[in-house]
C-alpha positions in Angstrom: 173.7 238.8 127.9 177.2 237.7 127.3 177.4 233.9 126.5 180.5 231.7 126.1 180.8 228.0 125.4 183.1 225.9 127.5 183.8 222.2 128.3 184.5 220.5 131.5 185.0 216.9 132.7 181.8 215.1 133.8 181.4 212.4 136.4 182.3 209.6 134.0 185.3 211.5 132.5 183.5 212.6 129.3 183.8 216.2 128.1 180.6 218.0 128.8 179.4 221.0 126.9 178.2 224.0 128.8 177.4 227.7 128.4 178.1 230.5 130.8 175.6 233.4 130.5 176.2 236.6 132.4 175.4 240.3 132.2 177.9 243.0 131.5 180.2 243.3 134.5 179.8 239.7 135.6 177.4 237.8 137.9 177.3 240.4 140.6 174.0 239.1 142.1 175.1 235.4 142.2 175.5 232.4 140.0 172.9 229.8 139.1 173.5 226.2 138.1 170.7 224.9 135.8 169.8 221.2 135.2 167.8 220.4 132.1 164.9 218.0 131.7 165.2 214.2 130.9 166.8 213.7 127.4 166.7 217.4 126.8 169.7 219.8 126.5 170.9 223.2 127.6 169.8 224.6 124.3 166.1 224.0 124.9 164.5 227.4 124.1 162.8 227.6 127.5 166.2 227.1 129.2 167.7 229.9 127.1 164.8 232.2 127.9 165.1 231.5 131.7 168.8 232.2 131.5 168.3 235.4 129.6 165.8 236.6 132.2 168.1 235.8 135.1 171.0 237.7 133.5 168.8 240.7 133.0 168.4 240.7 136.8 172.2 240.7 137.2 172.7 237.0 137.8 175.0 234.5 136.0 173.8 231.1 134.7 175.8 228.0 134.0 173.8 225.5 131.9 175.2 222.3 130.5 174.3 219.0 128.8 174.4 215.9 130.9 176.7 213.0 129.8 175.6 211.6 126.5 173.1 214.3 125.7 173.1 217.4 123.6 176.6 218.4 122.6 178.3 216.5 125.5 180.4 213.4 125.0 179.7 210.0 126.6 177.2 207.2 126.2 173.7 208.0 127.5 173.0 204.3 128.0 175.7 204.1 130.6 174.2 207.0 132.6 171.5 207.1 135.3 169.9 209.5 137.8 172.9 209.1 140.2 175.4 210.0 137.4 173.3 213.1 136.7 173.8 214.2 140.3 177.5 213.6 140.0 177.6 215.6 136.8 175.9 218.5 138.7 178.6 218.2 141.4 181.3 218.3 138.7 179.7 221.4 137.2 179.7 223.1 140.6 183.3 222.3 141.1 184.2 223.7 137.7 182.2 226.9 138.5 184.0 227.3 141.8 187.5 226.8 140.2 187.0 228.8 137.0 184.1 231.3 137.5 181.7 231.7 140.4 180.5 229.2 142.9 176.8 228.3 142.4 174.5 230.0 145.0 171.3 228.7 143.5 170.2 225.5 141.7 167.4 225.4 139.2 166.1 222.1 137.8 163.5 221.4 135.1 161.5 218.1 135.3 163.9 215.3 136.2 166.5 217.9 136.5 164.4 219.3 139.3 164.6 216.0 141.2 168.4 216.0 140.6 168.9 219.5 142.1 167.0 218.5 145.2 169.5 215.7 145.6 172.6 217.7 144.6 171.7 220.6 147.0 172.9 218.5 149.9 176.3 218.0 148.3 177.2 221.5 147.1 178.1 223.6 150.1 177.9 227.0 148.3 174.2 226.5 147.4 171.8 228.8 149.3 168.5 228.2 147.5 166.8 225.7 145.2 164.1 226.0 142.6 162.3 223.3 140.7 160.1 223.5 137.5 157.7 220.7 136.8 159.7 218.3 138.9 158.5 214.8 139.8 158.5 214.0 143.5 160.3 210.7 142.7 162.7 210.2 139.8 161.2 206.8 139.0 158.3 208.8 137.6 160.1 208.7 134.3 159.5 204.9 133.9 156.0 205.7 132.7 157.7 207.1 129.5 159.1 203.7 128.7 155.6 202.3 127.9 155.8 198.7 126.9 159.6 198.6 126.9 160.0 198.1 130.6 159.5 194.4 130.5 161.9 194.1 127.6 164.5 196.0 129.6 164.1 193.8 132.6 164.3 190.6 130.4 167.1 191.5 128.0 169.0 194.1 130.1 168.3 196.9 127.7 166.0 198.2 125.0 165.7 201.0 122.4 163.1 203.5 123.5 161.7 206.4 121.5 161.4 209.6 123.6 160.4 213.0 122.2 161.0 211.7 118.6 164.5 210.4 119.3 165.7 206.9 120.1 167.8 206.1 123.2 169.1 202.9 124.7 167.9 202.3 128.2 169.7 199.7 130.3 168.4 197.8 133.3 170.9 199.6 135.5 169.0 202.9 134.8 165.8 201.4 136.2 167.6 199.9 139.1 169.1 203.2 140.0 165.8 204.9 139.9 164.3 202.4 142.3 167.1 203.0 144.9 166.4 206.7 145.3 164.8 207.9 148.5 163.4 211.2 147.5 161.1 211.6 150.5 164.0 211.6 152.9 166.0 214.0 150.7 163.2 216.5 150.5 162.5 216.3 154.2 166.1 217.0 154.9 166.5 219.9 152.5 167.7 222.7 154.7 167.6 225.4 152.0 164.8 227.8 150.8 162.8 226.0 148.1 160.7 227.5 145.2 158.4 225.1 143.4 157.0 226.0 139.9 154.4 223.7 138.4 151.5 223.9 135.9 148.2 222.6 137.0 147.6 221.3 133.5 151.0 219.6 133.1 150.3 216.3 131.2 153.8 214.9 131.7 154.4 215.4 135.4 151.1 215.9 137.3 150.5 218.8 139.7 150.2 216.2 142.6 154.0 215.9 142.4 154.4 219.6 143.4 151.9 219.1 146.2 153.9 216.1 147.6 157.2 218.0 147.4 155.7 221.1 149.1 154.2 219.0 151.9 157.4 217.3 152.7 159.8 220.3 152.5 160.6 222.5 155.4 160.0 226.2 155.5 160.9 228.6 153.9 159.2 227.1 150.8 157.0 228.7 148.1 154.8 227.5 145.3 154.1 229.4 142.1 151.5 228.1 139.6 152.4 228.3 135.9 148.7 228.4 135.0 148.2 227.0 131.5 151.9 226.3 130.7 152.9 222.9 129.2 155.6 220.8 130.7 158.4 222.0 128.4 157.4 225.7 128.7 157.1 225.9 125.0 155.4 229.3 125.3 158.5 231.4 126.1 156.4 233.9 128.1 156.0 231.1 130.7 159.8 230.6 130.7 160.4 234.3 131.1 157.9 234.5 133.9 159.6 231.6 135.8 163.0 233.3 135.4 161.8 236.7 136.6 159.9 235.3 139.6 162.9 233.1 140.6 165.2 236.1 140.4 162.9 238.2 142.6 162.3 235.4 145.1 166.0 234.5 145.6 167.0 238.0 146.5 165.5 237.5 149.9 167.9 234.7 150.6 171.2 235.9 149.0 
């Protein structure tokens, strides 16, 4: 695939780092906007593998780092789930102005919850896919362990996530509590593809069942069998990419 690095302005004015991946001849079969997992980045190997697989099917992929993560500017501690959604909207606007409007959203983990929200606000989107997504964004609070009380008491705390330290502020928790995902999922008027592993130890399979139950048809569920949450076996990532490409052709 052809890949180029670009920057665009995020929801808080910071320069966000992104990559545009596309096959020779351009994204003739449509463009995909990808949202990475909580505290991850666009450079996660699984994300790159999914993007590669989609480009092999003639699609283009726009993947970026949310504000304060990866190679993007900004302060992560000032972000929250709502600002992630606004970053997605800003990315879609850049795609529309400078490349191709997104026709499909794909989100991994918390990014999956974010694309379910953003789909209502990006008019060009025709289909949505989630990978290991929680049915509610406040699911991530279980990752904070014993720091939740400190955050509530002091307004913020340093939290270790995936071997790295982040400052989490109370506004982040408050924003998660305000999200009404059930209403959003019930009102999603676009085809939905749900990927989830039955042995996911980070986001349990019951989350996929809840999303599937609430969503309207057309909706589809694909089991990722023995995959872990981060799709560290790249065969699982390639499988997700190839199935998503085949599935969405019906709706484009």
